[in-house]
N, C-alpha and C positions, 0 to 999 in steps of 0.2 A: 649526482651528488659528489662534491669534491672531498679530498681526503680529510680535511679539517672537519667537515660536516659529518663524515662517517665516524670519526673519532668522537665528536661531540655527542652523537646519538648513542654510541657505545658507552660513553661515560655517564650519560643520563640514565640509561637502562641499568648499568652496573651499580651505580651508587644508590639508585632508588630501590633496588631489590631489598626485600625484607631481611635477607640473610647476609647482607653486606656488612663487613666489619671495617670501620674507619681505619685508614692507613695513610702514610705519607704520599706525597705526589709521586715520588720515585717508585714506591711500591705499587701504587695504583697504575702507573704507566706500564709496569711489567705485567700486571694482570690483564690490562687491556690488550697489550701486544699478544699475549698468550691466547686471548679470546679471538682477536681478529685474524691472527696468523697471516697467511699470504694475501688476504683480501686487502690489506692496507697498502700493498705494493711497495713496501720499504723493508730494508734490513733493519735489525735492531738498533744499530748505531744511528741510522737516519730517523727512526721512529721516535726515540725517546725525547729528543729536543722538541719535535713538533707536538707530541702529546703533552709535554709539560707546559709548553706555550699555550696550548688549548685549555688546559686546566686553569692556568692563570687568568686567561681571558674569561672563562666561565665563572671564576670566582668574582671577577670584577662585575660581571653581569648578574651576579647573585644566583646563577643556575647551580653553582656549587658554592661551598663555604668551608671555613676552617673551624674545627672544634677548639675548645680551650687548650687542648694539647697540640694544636697545629695540624691535626689529621684532617683529611678531606672528607666532607660529608655532602650529601645532596642538599641543595638549597631549601627544599621543602621542610627538612628537619629543623631549619633555622627560621621558618616562617615565610619563606619566599616560594610561592606556589605558581606553577604554570597551568593554565586551563582555558576553558572556553567561557567567554562572558555572555550571559543570558540577560538581556535587558527586560525591564518591566515598564509598562505604559506610564507608571507614575514617576519614572525617572531613576529609581534605584535599580539594582540588578543582583545577580548571583553569579558566582564562578563555579563551574563544574570542573573540578580538578582533573588533570591528565590521569589516565588509568594507571600510570606508574605509581601514583601516590594514593591509590585507593585505600591501602591499609593505614595510611596516616590521616587521611581526611575522607571519612565515609560519607559526609554530607556536603552539600554545596555551601559556599562561603558567601555571606551577605556583603554587598557592596552598596554603601549609601549613595544618594544622588550627588553628593559633593565629592565623591571618591572614585568616580568612574574614569577619570583621567582622559576623557575624550574617546573612550571605547564605545564602539557600536555593537549592536547585537550580532553574535557569532564570531567576534574577533578572538584570536588567540592572544592572551595577555599574561603578564606576570603580575601577581599581587603580593602585597606584604600583609601578613596577619597583624591586625591592630588590636584585636581583642579576642581572647579565647572564648570558647563556648561556655555560657553560664547555665548550668543545669537547673538552677533554682528560678530562672526566669520563666514567665508564662506568656504565651501569645493569647490574644483574645479575638473573638469575633462576635458581632452583635448586629442587631437590626439596622443600626445607623451607619455601619461601615466596618472596617477592619484595620488592624495595624498596617503600617507601611512594610512591615517585615515580620518574619518569624524570628523572635528574639533568641530562639534556641541555637541558631546557627552562629558560628564564629564570624567575626567581622574582618573585612580586609579592604585594602585600598589599592587601586591599580597604579603600578609604578612604571610599567612599560608595555607598549603594544607591540607584540612580536609579529603578528601577521593579520592584515585586514581581511575580513571575510566578504565584505560587500564592496562591489565596484560600481553597481548601479542601484538606483532607487526609483520606485514607481509611486506616483501620487498625483495630487491635484495641484495645478498651477494657480497661485493667487498673486495679487498685487497689493502692496501697501501704498497709499497715497503719499506723494512727496511732502516733506516737512516744510518746504518753502515753495513760493510760487514758481521759481525757476528750477527747482529741484526735479529729479527724475523719480518715478515710482520704484519701489523695491519689489522685485519679483522673487518669489520663493515657492517651494514645494512642500506641502504637508503630506508626508508619506502615508500610504494606505496601511502599511504594517504598523500597528500600534506600538510594537516593541522598538521601533525607530523613533526615538524621542527628539532627535535632532532635526531642526529645520534645515532645508537645503536651499541656499540662496542661488539665484540664477542671474548672472549679468545680462543686461538687455541685449548685448551682442550675441549671446549664446541661446536665445529663445528659439531659434530655428523655425520661426513662423508659428509657434504655439500661441494660443489665445488664452486669456484668463478663463478658468473654468474647464480647461481641457485636462483629460487624463494623459499624463506624459511619463516617459522614462528619462532619467537624467544620469549621465555618467558623473561620478564623483571625481573632481579634479583637485580638491583640497579637503582633507579630513578635519573633523573637530579637534580642538586642542583643550587641555585642561582649563585654560582661562577664556576660551571662546568656543561655546558649545555648538555653533552652527557649522555646517559643511558648505562647500562651494561646488556647484556642478554646472553642466551644460546639457541642454536637451538633446537626446539621442533618438527619441522615437515619440511620435504623437499618435495617441489612440483615438482621440475625439472627446466629445462631451463626457465629462466624468460620471454623469448619472445615467448615461445611455447603456442599453443592453449590449450594443456592439462593442463599445469601448471596454467594458468590464469582461466581456467574453474574450476579447483579444488579449487582455491582461493575463487571464488564466492560461491561455495557450503559451504565451511568452514566458511566464513565470515557471512553467513546467516543461519548457523546452520541447513542446509538441511541434513536430515538423508537419506542416499542413499543406505544403506545396511540393510537387515533384519537379525535378529538373527536366528540361527537354531531352537530355540524354537518356534518363531513366524511362520517360514516357515512350520515347522512340524504341528503346530496347524491348519494352513490354509489348508494344504493338507488333514488332517483328516476331517475337517469340510466340505471341498469341496467334499469328497468321499461319504458323507451320501446320501442315496437314497431319492428321492422326494416322498411325500405322499399328496394326495388331501384332506385328513381328516381335517375337520374344515375350509377349504378354499373354497372361491367362485371359481368354476371351469369355467374358461373363455377360455379354449383351443379351443373351436369351433368358437370363435369370430374372426373377421378380425382385428388382432392386429399386428403391425409391428413397426420397428425402422427406424429412419433416422439419419444418422451421416455422418461425412466426411469419405472418402475412407480409410484413414489411421487409424481411430479410432479402438481400440480393447476393450475398457471398455464401453460397451453399457448399460447405466443404465436407459434409459427411452424409453418407447414404447407408442404408441397412438392408439386409436380407436375412431370411431364416428358413432353415430346412429341418424337418424332424428326422432324427436318426434312430437306429435300433436301441441305442443306450442313452439318448438325450437329444441334443440339438447341435446344429452347425450354424453358429451366428456369424454372419458376414458384416464387418464394419468396413465400409469402402470409403477411403479418404482421398480427396483431391490430390493428385500427384504434382504438387507445386514445384518440387525439386526438379522436375523435368523441364520447367520453364525458367526457374531462377537458378542459374549455374553458380557454383562456388567461385567467389572472387569477381563476379560481374558487377556492373554498376547497379543492377537491380538488387543483387545480394547485399552490396554495401549499404544501400539505402534501407533495405529491410532490416539489416542488423542494427542500424542507427535508430530506427523507429521501434523495433522490438515487438510491437503489438499494434493492432488497430485500436483506436480509441473511440468509444461510443458515447455520444452526447445526446442531449434531449432532442435535438433537431437534425443531427447529421452524424455521419461516421467519418473519422479521419483514418483512411485505410492504411495498412502496412504496405500494400501493393497497389499499383495503378489499376484503374477500373478495367482496362483491357484484360487484365488477369483476374482480379478479385471478383468482378461481376461478369467476366467473359469466359475465356477458355479454361480457367481453373474451376469456375463455379459449376457444380454438378446439376445443371439445369435440366428440367424434365424434357424428355423426348430428344435428347442430344447425346451423342457418343462423347465420352470423356475418359482421359487417362486417370487411373486411380492406383493407390497403394492399398491393397486389401489385407485386412487381418481376418483370417478364417479361424474362428475359435470354436473348438469342440468342448461342449459342456455336458456333464452327466445329468441324471435326473434330479440331483440335489443342487444343481447350479454351480458345481465345482468345475474349474477350468482343467481339462485333462490334457489339452495340447493347443498350440497356436502355430499357424503357418502364415507367413507373410509372403505376398506375391504382388509383382507389378501386374496390373490388370487393365482391361478395357471394359467399361461398363456403359449401360444405357438406362438412365433413370426412367422408370415407367410412368411415374406420376410425381408432380411437385406437391408434396403434402403440406398441409397447414395445420398447426396444432388445434386451433379452435374448431376447424371443420371435423377433424377426426374425433375430437372429444364429443362433438355433437352427435356423431354416428354412434359412439359408444353409449351415449345416453338414450338415443331414440331409435337406433337400429335402422331398418329399411325405411322408416318414416322420415328420416333425416333428409333435408333438401340436398345434402352433399353425397348421398349414398351412391348415386350413379357414377360420379367422378372417381370413386374409390372401389368400384365393383371388383376390380382385379385382386383386391386385398381381402375381400370377404366372400364367404364366411370362414375361410381357413387361415390365411396368412396372418392378418392382424390380430385376431383373437389368440392365436398361438403365441404371438409376440407378447401380448398382455400376460399370458400365463407364465412365460419365462420371466418377464419382468417381476411378477409377484414373487416368484421363487428366489430371484436374485435379491430383491428388496428384503425379503424375510431373512435370507442368509446374512446380509449386511447388518441387519438389526441384531441378529443373534451373536455376531462377533463384536458388537458394540460400536459400530461406526456412528459418530456423533451426528445427531440430527439438528442442524443449525439453520433453520429456515429464517429468511430475512424478508422484510417488507420492501419491495422495490417499487418506486414511483413510475407511473407512466404519464407523461405530460401531453395534454391536449392543447394544440397551438392554433392561433388564428392565422389569417393569411399573411400577416406581417411577422409571424414567428414568435409572438408573445403568448405566454401560457394563459389559457382561459379556464383550465380545470386540471386537477391532479387526482389520479385514481391509482389504487394499488394494483400491480400486475397480479393476475391470478395464474396459478400453475395447476394444470389439470393432469390427468393420468398420462396423456401422450407426452407432455413435457418431462414428467418423471421417468417414463420408460426410456426415452432417448438418452436422458442423463445417465441412467443406469447402464445402458449399453455402451456409452462412451467410457464410463468408469471401467467397465469390464475390458474394453479394448486397451485402454491405457495401462491397466494392470498386466494384461497378457503380454503386450509388447515389451514392457519394462522387464518382466520376468524372462522372456525369450532372449533378450539381449544379454541380461545379466548371466544367465546360465551358459551362454556361449562365450562368456568372458570378453564381450565386445564393449566399446565405449558407449556411453549414453548420457543424455541430459535428463537427470532424474528430477522429479518434483518431490521434495521432501518437506515434512512437517514434523519438527522435533517435539519431544515431550515438553510439557509446560514447565517453566522454571519452578523450583521448589517453593520460593516465596509467594508466587502467585497461586499455587495450589493451596498453600496455607491460608491465603486470603479467601479463596473459594470455599475451603473447608470450614473456616470460621463463620462465614456468611450462611452456609447451608446448615451448620449446627444451630445458629441463632433462629433459623426457620423451623427448628425441631425435626430436621431430616436426619436419617441414619447415615452417618459419614464413615462407617466402618470400612466400606470398600476403598476409601482413599488411604487407608492405613496399610494397604498391601505393600509388600517389599518392592514389587515391580508395578508401578502405576500403568494401567492400561485404559484405553478409551472406554471399555465396557464398564469400568468402575465409575467413571463420571456419568455415563449414560444411565447407569442403574439409579444414581441419585436423581438425575433428571426425570426418569420414569416415575419415581415416587413423587417428585414435585408436581408432575403432570396430573397424577391421580388426585392430588390435593389442591389443584388449581393454582399452584405456585410456580409453574414452569416459566411463565413470562417474566417473573421476578428474577428467577435463578439464571435463566439463559443469558441475560445481559452480563452478569458477573462471570459466568463460565466463558463467554466469548473473550472477555478481557483477560482471562487467565491463560489463554492459549498462546502458543508461539505463532509467529507469522510463517506461512508457507513460503518456500523459496525454491529456486533451481540450483542443482548441484551436479557436478561431475561424478561425485561419489554417491553410491547407493546408500539410502537411509530410509527409515520408516516414514510412512505418512500417518501420523498419529490420529488425525481427525477421521480418516477413512479406514483406520484399523487394518492397514495393509503393509506388507513388507517391501513390495516392489511397486513403484508407480512412476509414470512419466506422462508428459503431454504429447500425444500422437495425433489427436483427432481434429486439430484446427490449424493446419499450416498456412491457410490463406490469411489468418489474422494473428498468428503467434509465431515468433521466430524460433522458440525452443522446439515446437512441433516440426517446423521445417528442418531444424538441425537433426532431430531424431530420424526423420525421413531420409535425409542424406546418408546417415550412418546405416540405416536398414538397407538402402539400395546398394551400398557398397558391399554389404554382407551378401545380399542376394546375387550380385554380379561376380562374386569371388574376388573382389578387389581388396579385401581387408588383410593384406599381408603385413608384416611387422612394421615396415616404414609407415604405411598408411594408418595402421592402428595407433602408432605414437602420435602421428599428425592429428588424427581425429580425437585423441584424448585431449590434446592441447586445444583443439577447436571446441570440444565439449565444455572445457573449463571456461574458455573465453565467452562462449554462448551463454553459459549459466549465469555468469557475473553480469553481463550486459542485459540479459533478459529479465533478471530480478530487478535491476535498476530501472529499466524501462517500464516494467509492470507497476512499480511503485509510483513513478511519474504519471502514468496513465490513470491509475486509480485516484491519485490526488486530484488530477485535472477533472476527471469524471465527477467526483464528489463535489468539487468546487462549482462546476457548471450546474449540477443538481441544486446546490444551495442557492446559486444565483437565480435560477428559475423559480425556486420556491419563494424567494424574497420578492421577485417581480410579481408573482401571483398574489402573495399575501398583502402587497401594497394596496391593493384594491379592496382589502377586507379589514382595514384598520378600524378598531373599535368593536368589531364583531366578536361574539362569544362562541366558544367551542368546548366540547368535552374532550379531554385528553388523558393520557396516562403518563405518570412520572417515569421517564426513561433513564435518567441519570441524576445522581445527587452529589454535589460538591460542596466545598467549604464556602463558596460564594453564591450558592443558590441551587436550584434544581431545574433540570430540563424537562419539558413536557412535549410528548409527541402526539400529534393529532391523527385522526383516522386516515387523513390523506398523506401521511408520512412527514408533513412539515413539523419541524422541531424548533422550540424556542426556549429562552431562559427566563425563569422567574427569579430575579435577583434577590439575594438575602436581605438587601436594604429595604425592599418593598414589603417584607413580611412584618406583621405587627407583633413585636415581642423580641426577646433576647434568645436567639436560636443558636444552638451548638451543633456542630457537625460531628456525628458519630461514625468514625471510619469503619469500624468492624461491621456495623449494621447498615452502612451507607444510607444514613438518614439525617435529617435535621430535626431537632426537637427543642421545644420550649414548654417545660412543664408537661402536661398531658397531651399537648398538641405535637403531632409528629408528621413529617412528610417523608415517605420512603418509596423505594422502587415498586412499580406496579400499581401504585395507588392512583385512583381516578380523581381528577380535579376539574373544575370548570375555570377557564381562563379567557381573558380578552386579549386581542392583539393590540399592542401598544406602539410598536415600531418595527419597520422592516427596512434595513439599511443595505442598499445595493453595494456600497463600497466594502463594508465588512462582511457582507453576506450573512448577517445575523438577524434573528427575529427576537424581539423582546416581548414578553407576555406579563400579565398581572393576574393574580388570583381574583376571581369574581366572588367566590365564597371560600373563606378560610377553612371551613369545615370540610376537609377532604372526604370525598365519598369513596367508600370501599367498593370495589368492583363487584357487580352482580352478573357480569357477563361471563360466558364460558371461557375456559382456558384457551380455547382456539382463537377467540376474538382478541385475547390479550397477547397473542404470540408475536410480540415484537422482539427484534434483536438488532444490535447496532454494530456488528463487526463487518468483516469482509463479506461482500455479497457472495453467496454460495451458488454459483451458476456454472454451466458447463464450460464457460470460457475463462474461469478464474481458478478453479480448484487446482 
């Protein structure tokens, strides 16, 4: 950033501040110099002319302005606002003002279709207020459509595009026939993103071999203008037939920047590291202990194993995690690639791993019957399940059996009559039943402290030989899955607390308290269900207060309705260098330690733990690892968001592909979300679709507090059971459209357990 840009940013911040008192350019320059100090790299005599020139230029650009008395004010006070343009598929849009102007413009500004000035979705623009908010106007919604805009918002017009957000567009290539016999066809792209209302024209010389009907990516080489709404581009990537599974799959990977290929250098390094022989030197040798893994049958990257011993005052729980940091050295090509990926990504038909297979499925995976390096958390628990101490050790283990959830659940149900009993004889009748006992104590302890129970329905796709979905079923979680999850939670909490109390760096997993406005929404909704909301009025909100209301809702069969609203009220979990609470788990200390094969933050924590164990955490290293923890936390959070977005998009794609063969069929479903434009219905197979408000018979009004659509006595609300038919399943938008078969919504007669849908972040051992 050059000095003029530094001064510009300082001027924008200073003049936009609510406490700023308008003053002359000379006075403003003096205040900015006092604020910037030595950062400007100039003496006062040099600074003042540069600052005043910058003020003049900013006034010309309407970023600043002059009051009637000639004093300098921020441009927003004169109606010139900078912000982000959010386009609507109908051609109009809204401006979300820069946070600097939040106190001046609390709501987005409406921008008509003839006032966008060539702006595209996401662009940073300056607008001029053309009409202030009219409080006496009313927006309307009805069965035949809705207004182009919410007339309550102030109106604005784009006068300048400051920064373009979009450099490439993905869509379908079309051709328009020539107007004359000798003319050439016009090639253009219809963008997949409905918010990109601009057509992108492609010169014939820039088709790069793409055929009409292909899904393509185009680089924008000329942007729209106020008097010419089309953009100009050139093909930069060809995905294939726009309706094919492969093309749409590849689009999702590209849009979310999922790195699916490893370089030869990274693969070679992984193979060399994997081939190194194991040595017990300096490690705690646990190969004689009964240690084993439990995972799904299809899992290949086994990064956690467990052991349990009864002690005089409780238990010694061993959580033994693959020692990935022994193979992925800091600063290596492997480490750089793992950092860029941040996490393994799990799709319907494959895994895009964080590490090459030589490590993820090979030397790092805790395969049954093989010696492996591990980082063991040896956790002492008392009879009530409280953690009394934790010891971390570099270890050498030998997994006695490769456990499978379904098989162990079968043994718990059938005992020695199970077909799998002989495989697991080493664990019965003592080890596994004792683990189940400890799990039940830990589970009860977590319930007592109010840890939120946020179960979600996860789909499992059954694919044919060509990879197309032929069935979708809900994944079932048995006792064994819940037990492993609870033990991993215990280890993550114990290690985070261990590092914190030794004043060591850590990459924490934090989940902040819900924002006050969202708690208010949750409270109002619960109140409208006649639930007791007194717990939410406590001075200090705790998860047990929300869980208490959920427990009452469950008793009355309302938990499926309330859980959706509660999930939307919660903050998003993230990684942080700084210790903070994990609200959802009701714990003060928490990190991710248990999945270093598939999550970079876990690998980061391992690296820190091993430096502590080896006595290497001297002052210089501590500072370096603090900086590393910060960098890892930021990158890991970003990568997690990308991975989750891609995973959900692939899920949606496969659901659409499946439902395409069921057009016209009828299903029973539950209303999972209600909006101003219709309501969403989730089927028992987890597929979700929209019933548009236009398709409803009547004048329906959206009730925000009760999250319902009503027309007289007819009402559609969360948790209600309805019968729908499948109208459309669009591969490009990955959306399913539905229609009501019977407008008389059926109140559920099912148990609350069968209604227990929720639609937030999947709560699984690799996400919390």
